[in-house]
C-alpha positions as CSV (number, residue, x, y, z in Angstrom):
1,M,153.6,23.2,12.6
2,T,153.5,22.2,8.9
3,A,156.5,21.4,6.9
4,P,157.7,23.8,4.2
5,T,157.6,22.8,0.5
6,P,161.0,21.2,-0.4
7,A,163.4,23.7,-1.9
8,V,163.9,21.4,-4.9
9,P,160.8,20.9,-7.1
10,L,159.8,17.3,-7.6
11,A,160.4,17.5,-11.3
12,D,164.0,18.6,-10.7
13,A,164.6,15.8,-8.2
14,L,163.3,13.2,-10.6
15,A,165.8,14.3,-13.1
16,D,168.6,13.7,-10.6
17,R,167.8,10.2,-9.3
18,P,164.9,7.7,-8.8
19,L,162.6,8.5,-5.9
20,V,160.5,6.3,-3.7
21,L,156.8,6.6,-3.5
22,D,154.7,5.3,-0.5
23,G,152.5,2.2,-0.5
24,G,148.8,1.4,0.2
25,L,147.2,3.8,2.7
26,S,144.2,1.8,3.5
27,Q,146.2,-1.2,4.6
28,L,147.9,0.7,7.4
29,L,144.7,2.4,8.5
30,E,142.8,-0.9,8.7
31,S,145.6,-2.5,10.6
32,A,145.3,0.4,13.1
33,G,141.7,-0.6,13.6
34,H,139.8,1.8,11.3
35,D,136.7,0.6,9.5
36,L,136.9,1.7,5.9
37,S,133.9,-0.2,4.6
38,D,131.7,2.7,3.7
39,A,131.7,4.5,0.3
40,L,134.0,7.3,1.4
41,W,136.7,4.7,2.2
42,S,139.8,6.3,3.8
43,A,138.4,9.8,3.0
44,R,136.1,9.3,5.9
45,L,139.1,9.8,8.2
46,L,139.6,13.3,6.9
47,S,136.8,14.2,9.3
48,D,136.9,11.4,11.8
49,S,140.6,10.9,12.5
50,P,143.0,13.1,10.4
51,E,145.8,12.3,12.9
52,S,145.6,8.6,11.8
53,L,146.3,9.7,8.3
54,T,149.3,11.7,9.5
55,A,150.6,8.6,11.4
56,A,150.3,6.5,8.2
57,H,152.1,9.0,6.1
58,L,154.8,9.3,8.7
59,A,155.2,5.5,8.7
60,Y,156.0,5.6,5.0
61,Y,158.4,8.5,5.3
62,E,160.2,6.6,8.0
63,A,160.3,3.5,5.9
64,G,162.1,5.4,3.1
65,A,159.4,7.0,0.9
66,D,160.3,10.4,-0.5
67,V,156.7,11.2,-1.6
68,A,153.5,10.6,0.3
69,I,150.1,10.5,-1.4
70,T,147.2,12.2,0.5
71,G,144.1,10.4,1.7
72,T,141.9,12.3,-0.8
73,Y,141.5,9.6,-3.5
74,Q,137.8,9.2,-2.8
75,A,137.2,12.7,-1.6
76,T,134.9,14.5,-4.0
77,F,132.1,17.1,-3.5
78,D,129.6,14.7,-5.0
79,G,130.7,11.9,-2.8
80,F,130.6,14.1,0.3
81,A,127.1,15.4,-0.6
82,R,125.8,11.8,-0.6
83,H,126.9,11.7,3.1
84,G,125.3,15.0,4.0
85,I,128.6,16.9,3.8
86,G,128.1,20.4,2.3
87,Q,130.4,22.2,-0.1
88,R,132.2,24.3,2.5
89,H,132.9,21.4,4.8
90,G,134.0,19.3,1.9
91,A,136.5,21.9,0.9
92,E,137.9,21.9,4.5
93,L,138.2,18.2,4.4
94,L,140.1,18.3,1.1
95,R,142.6,20.8,2.5
96,T,142.9,18.6,5.6
97,G,144.2,15.8,3.5
98,V,147.1,17.9,2.3
99,A,147.7,19.3,5.8
100,A,147.8,15.7,7.3
101,A,150.6,14.7,4.9
102,R,152.5,18.0,5.6
103,A,152.3,17.4,9.3
104,A,153.9,14.0,8.8
105,A,156.7,15.6,6.7
106,S,157.1,18.1,9.5
107,S,157.4,15.4,12.1
108,A,159.8,13.2,10.1
109,P,163.1,15.1,10.9
110,G,162.5,14.4,14.6
111,R,162.3,10.7,13.7
112,G,165.7,10.7,12.0
113,V,164.5,11.4,8.4
114,D,166.9,14.0,6.9
115,R,166.0,14.1,3.2
116,P,163.5,16.2,1.2
117,L,159.9,15.0,1.4
118,W,157.2,15.8,-1.0
119,V,153.4,15.7,-0.8
120,A,151.2,14.5,-3.6
121,A,147.5,15.4,-3.5
122,S,145.5,12.4,-4.7
123,A,142.6,12.8,-7.2
124,G,141.0,9.5,-8.0
125,P,138.8,8.8,-11.0
126,Y,135.1,9.5,-11.3
127,G,134.4,5.8,-10.7
128,A,136.0,6.0,-7.2
129,M,133.1,8.3,-6.1
130,L,130.6,5.8,-7.4
131,A,132.2,3.1,-5.2
132,D,130.8,0.3,-7.4
133,G,133.9,-1.0,-9.1
134,S,133.6,1.2,-12.2
135,E,136.9,2.8,-11.4
136,Y,138.3,-0.3,-12.9
137,R,136.1,-0.2,-16.0
138,G,135.8,3.4,-17.1
139,R,133.3,4.1,-19.9
140,Y,130.9,5.9,-17.5
141,G,128.7,7.4,-20.3
142,L,130.0,10.9,-19.6
143,T,131.7,13.2,-22.0
144,V,135.1,14.6,-21.6
145,D,133.5,18.0,-20.8
146,E,131.3,16.5,-18.1
147,L,134.3,14.7,-16.5
148,E,136.3,17.9,-16.5
149,R,133.5,19.7,-14.7
150,F,133.4,16.9,-12.1
151,H,137.1,17.0,-11.4
152,R,137.9,20.7,-11.6
153,P,136.3,22.0,-8.4
154,R,138.2,19.6,-6.0
155,L,141.4,20.2,-7.9
156,E,141.0,23.9,-7.4
157,V,140.6,23.4,-3.6
158,L,143.5,21.0,-3.4
159,A,145.7,23.5,-5.3
160,E,144.9,26.1,-2.7
161,A,146.4,23.8,-0.1
162,E,149.7,23.9,-2.0
163,P,150.7,20.3,-2.5
164,D,153.9,19.7,-4.3
165,V,152.2,17.7,-7.1
166,F,148.8,16.3,-8.1
167,A,148.5,12.5,-8.2
168,L,145.9,12.0,-11.0
169,E,145.7,8.3,-10.3
170,T,144.1,4.9,-11.1
171,V,142.6,6.4,-14.2
172,P,140.8,3.7,-16.2
173,D,139.9,5.5,-19.4
174,A,141.8,7.7,-21.9
175,D,138.8,10.0,-22.1
176,E,139.0,10.6,-18.3
177,G,142.8,11.1,-18.7
178,R,142.1,13.9,-21.2
179,A,139.5,15.5,-18.9
180,L,142.0,15.5,-16.0
181,L,144.6,17.1,-18.1
182,R,142.2,19.9,-18.9
183,A,141.1,20.1,-15.3
184,V,144.6,20.8,-13.9
185,S,145.5,23.3,-16.6
186,G,146.3,26.7,-15.1
187,L,146.1,25.7,-11.5
188,G,149.8,26.2,-10.9
189,V,150.5,22.7,-9.5
190,P,152.5,20.1,-11.5
191,A,150.9,16.7,-11.9
192,W,151.5,13.1,-12.7
193,L,148.9,11.1,-14.7
194,S,148.7,7.4,-13.9
195,Y,146.5,4.8,-15.5
196,S,145.2,1.5,-14.1
197,V,145.9,-1.0,-16.8
198,A,145.4,-4.6,-17.9
199,G,148.4,-5.6,-20.0
200,V,149.2,-2.8,-22.4
201,R,145.7,-1.3,-22.5
202,T,143.7,0.9,-20.2
203,R,141.0,-0.8,-18.2
204,A,138.5,0.7,-20.7
205,G,140.4,-1.1,-23.5
206,Q,142.3,1.8,-25.2
207,S,145.9,1.4,-26.2
208,L,148.4,3.0,-23.9
209,E,149.9,4.9,-26.8
210,E,146.5,6.6,-27.2
211,A,146.1,7.2,-23.4
212,F,149.6,8.7,-22.9
213,A,149.8,10.8,-26.0
214,P,147.9,13.9,-24.7
215,A,150.3,14.1,-21.7
216,A,153.3,14.5,-23.9
217,E,152.3,18.1,-24.7
218,A,150.8,19.0,-21.3
219,E,153.2,21.4,-19.5
220,E,151.7,20.7,-16.1
221,V,152.5,17.0,-16.4
222,I,155.9,16.0,-14.9
223,A,155.5,12.2,-15.0
224,V,153.2,9.6,-16.5
225,G,152.7,6.0,-15.6
226,V,150.6,3.2,-14.1
227,N,149.3,2.2,-10.7
228,C,146.9,-0.2,-9.0
229,C,147.7,-2.9,-11.5
230,D,149.3,-6.3,-11.5
231,P,153.1,-5.9,-11.0
232,R,153.6,-8.2,-14.0
233,D,152.0,-5.6,-16.3
234,V,154.3,-2.8,-15.3
235,E,157.5,-3.1,-17.2
236,E,156.0,-3.0,-20.7
237,A,153.6,-0.2,-19.7
238,V,156.6,1.8,-18.4
239,A,158.4,1.4,-21.7
240,V,155.3,2.6,-23.7
241,A,154.9,5.6,-21.4
242,A,158.5,6.7,-21.7
243,H,158.5,6.3,-25.4
244,V,155.3,8.1,-26.1
245,T,155.8,11.1,-23.8
246,G,159.6,11.3,-23.2
247,K,158.8,12.1,-19.5
248,P,159.8,10.4,-16.3
249,V,157.6,7.5,-15.4
250,V,155.8,6.8,-12.2
251,V,154.8,3.2,-11.2
252,Y,153.1,1.9,-8.1
253,P,151.3,-1.4,-8.7
254,N,149.4,-3.4,-6.2
255,S,150.6,-6.6,-4.6
256,G,149.0,-8.8,-7.3
257,E,146.4,-10.1,-5.0
258,I,142.8,-10.0,-6.2
259,W,139.9,-8.4,-4.3
260,D,136.9,-10.7,-3.9
261,A,134.0,-8.4,-3.6
262,A,131.5,-11.2,-2.7
263,A,133.8,-12.6,0.1
264,R,135.0,-9.1,1.1
265,G,138.6,-10.3,1.2
266,W,141.8,-10.7,-0.9
267,R,142.7,-13.9,-2.6
268,G,145.9,-15.1,-4.2
269,G,149.4,-14.3,-3.1
270,S,151.5,-11.2,-3.5
271,V,153.8,-11.2,-6.5
272,F,155.2,-7.7,-5.8
273,T,159.0,-7.8,-5.3
274,A,161.3,-4.8,-4.7
275,A,163.8,-6.5,-7.0
276,A,161.5,-6.0,-10.0
277,A,162.0,-2.2,-9.5
278,R,165.4,-2.5,-11.2
279,G,163.7,-3.6,-14.4
280,W,161.1,-0.8,-14.1
281,E,163.9,1.7,-13.6
282,R,165.8,0.5,-16.7
283,A,162.5,0.9,-18.7
284,G,162.2,4.5,-17.6
285,A,160.6,4.6,-14.1
286,R,161.8,7.4,-11.9
287,L,159.2,7.4,-9.1
288,I,158.5,3.9,-7.8
289,G,156.3,2.7,-5.0
290,G,153.3,0.4,-4.3
291,C,149.5,0.6,-4.1
292,C,147.0,-1.8,-2.5
293,R,148.5,-4.4,-0.1
294,V,152.0,-3.0,-0.4
295,G,153.1,-1.8,3.0
296,P,156.0,0.0,4.7
297,G,158.2,-3.1,4.8
298,T,158.2,-3.4,1.0
299,V,158.6,0.4,0.6
300,G,161.7,0.1,2.8
301,E,163.1,-2.6,0.6
302,L,162.5,-0.3,-2.4
303,A,164.3,2.5,-0.7
304,R,167.4,0.4,0.1
305,L,167.5,-0.8,-3.5
306,L,167.0,2.6,-5.1
307,H,169.0,4.7,-2.6
308,P,172.3,3.0,-2.2
309,R,174.9,4.6,0.0
310,A,178.1,6.1,-1.4
311,D,180.0,2.9,-0.4
312,G,177.7,0.8,-2.5
313,T,175.8,-0.8,0.4
314,A,172.1,-0.5,1.0
315,T,170.8,2.5,3.0
316,E,169.3,1.4,6.3
317,R,166.1,3.1,7.3
318,S,163.6,2.7,10.1
319,E,160.5,0.6,9.2
320,R,158.6,1.4,12.3
């Protein structure tokens, strides 16, 4: 049985109080023994093990997340085709991503979770499909029109699966941001637009003022922000996003560790702390979570910080 869409739209809920987003999906999946080393990354499990995606989403809901992001970040028709997966099957897999998160939301009440839960359908950047690191550089040599044509078909299919919101995420380039805004137009699903940044510039080097400006007038966009970036770059970026757009801000940085592609491992230590969320909230963040290397334990800390009980003490939630 799938869970119904929450009675309160996510945009209305964000106007009421800060909400907690989930953390890195791949970390949980790898810890469960799944090999995510091929170009499809976690999207491979849409076919091989959708129940493992449901289990990971449920772990984050139990930890305290209000919103779970689907395992469709790297799921594109072009990427599927490179693995011999045709258009029809690819569309089924995209819908499976939303269904897996809905199944987790449906199971959550039986595990003691008694709050509204939302599902965000992930759409990663063009560079994620290339699987060569260009998702952190942008500047693919494609026009805005070409990028719109790449993104629109999968967004149409994801819209048919009725997620509560699109997560247009880890966008490295203001041009791709404009293409994504055009691609979601008219689909009937609200969206957030989230850039990957270095300092106060996109990964492609544009100013965040330039990157966020088109979202201010996009009626589909209910939040803007940053993700998969160093936590130390978040607060200033949040302030810019809030100032330029006047909309709620979404933030979910990574742990601050650095991926060493040659060694196939992470180096450095985590600098992500739940306590930093207070500064992000003051700067305008309303939807706060984590990305790579941020797990349920830290999401639970965020939930206790951002969802205090009426008596002023932290809310205790399961972190199984």
